[in-house]
C-alpha positions as CSV (number, residue, x, y, z in Angstrom):
1,A,-5.3,-18.8,-3.6
2,G,-8.2,-18.5,-0.8
3,L,-5.4,-18.0,2.0
4,K,-6.4,-15.9,4.8
5,F,-4.3,-13.2,7.0
6,D,-3.1,-14.2,10.3
7,M,-3.6,-17.8,9.9
8,K,-1.3,-21.1,10.5
9,Y,-1.7,-23.5,8.0
10,M,1.0,-26.5,8.3
11,N,4.1,-27.6,10.1
12,F,6.7,-29.4,8.2
13,R,10.1,-30.5,8.3
14,V,12.7,-31.7,5.6
15,R,15.9,-33.7,5.3
16,A,18.5,-34.4,2.8
17,C,18.9,-37.9,1.1
18,N,20.8,-39.3,-1.2
19,K,21.8,-43.0,-2.4
20,A,23.9,-43.7,0.6
21,V,22.0,-42.1,3.7
22,A,19.6,-39.6,4.9
23,G,20.6,-36.9,6.9
24,E,18.9,-35.3,10.4
25,F,15.3,-33.8,10.1
26,S,15.2,-30.0,10.2
27,E,13.5,-28.0,13.1
28,P,9.7,-28.1,12.2
29,V,8.5,-24.9,10.6
30,T,5.0,-23.6,10.6
31,L,3.7,-22.0,7.1
32,E,1.7,-19.1,7.9
33,T,0.2,-16.0,6.8
34,K,1.1,-12.8,8.5
35,A,-1.4,-10.4,9.4
36,F,-1.2,-7.3,6.8
37,V,-0.9,-4.0,8.9
38,F,-0.7,-0.8,6.4
39,R,-0.8,3.2,7.2
40,L,-2.1,5.9,5.1
41,D,0.6,8.6,4.6
42,A,-1.1,12.0,4.6
43,S,2.3,13.4,3.0
44,T,2.3,11.3,-0.3
45,C,-1.8,10.8,-0.6
46,H,-3.6,12.5,-3.0
47,Q,-4.0,16.4,-2.3
48,N,-7.7,16.3,-1.8
49,L,-7.6,13.4,0.8
50,R,-7.6,14.7,4.4
51,V,-6.0,11.8,6.2
52,E,-5.8,11.3,10.1
53,E,-4.6,8.4,12.2
54,L,-7.6,6.3,11.8
55,S,-9.9,7.6,9.1
56,V,-9.5,9.1,5.6
57,E,-11.9,11.9,4.3
58,W,-12.4,13.5,0.5
59,D,-12.0,17.2,0.7
60,A,-13.1,18.4,-2.5
61,T,-11.8,22.1,-2.1
62,G,-8.6,21.1,-0.7
63,G,-5.1,20.7,-1.3
64,K,-3.2,22.0,-4.6
65,V,-6.5,21.8,-6.5
66,Q,-7.3,25.2,-5.0
67,D,-3.9,26.7,-5.5
68,V,-3.7,25.9,-9.4
69,K,-7.2,27.6,-9.7
70,A,-6.4,30.6,-8.1
71,R,-2.9,31.0,-10.0
72,E,-5.0,30.6,-13.2
73,K,-7.2,33.3,-12.5
74,D,-4.4,35.7,-11.6
75,G,-2.8,34.6,-15.2
76,K,0.2,32.9,-13.3
77,G,-0.7,29.4,-13.7
78,R,-1.3,26.8,-16.4
79,T,-3.3,27.4,-19.5
80,A,-6.5,25.7,-19.0
81,S,-6.2,22.8,-21.2
82,P,-7.5,19.1,-20.1
83,A,-3.8,18.1,-20.2
84,N,-3.0,20.1,-17.4
85,S,-5.9,19.5,-15.3
86,P,-5.0,18.8,-11.6
87,A,-7.5,16.3,-11.5
88,R,-5.3,13.9,-13.9
């Protein structure tokens, strides 16, 4: 708890020991937290999110929600019950 991204915390090395003898030390290793990098994927995000390279914008009229509403008006869509609401 309390660790920060992209920080080096501790150098250590280990060696095996038994009752008779101790082995050689390992090469030193640094415990560190790597920087966390992620990207938003426009193809899998919510249908009302407009995802661009460095920004995300909510578009309340975008995506599949409009398509479903248009089909409902034509009588070809889902029934207008809360269980089939596109906002779920």
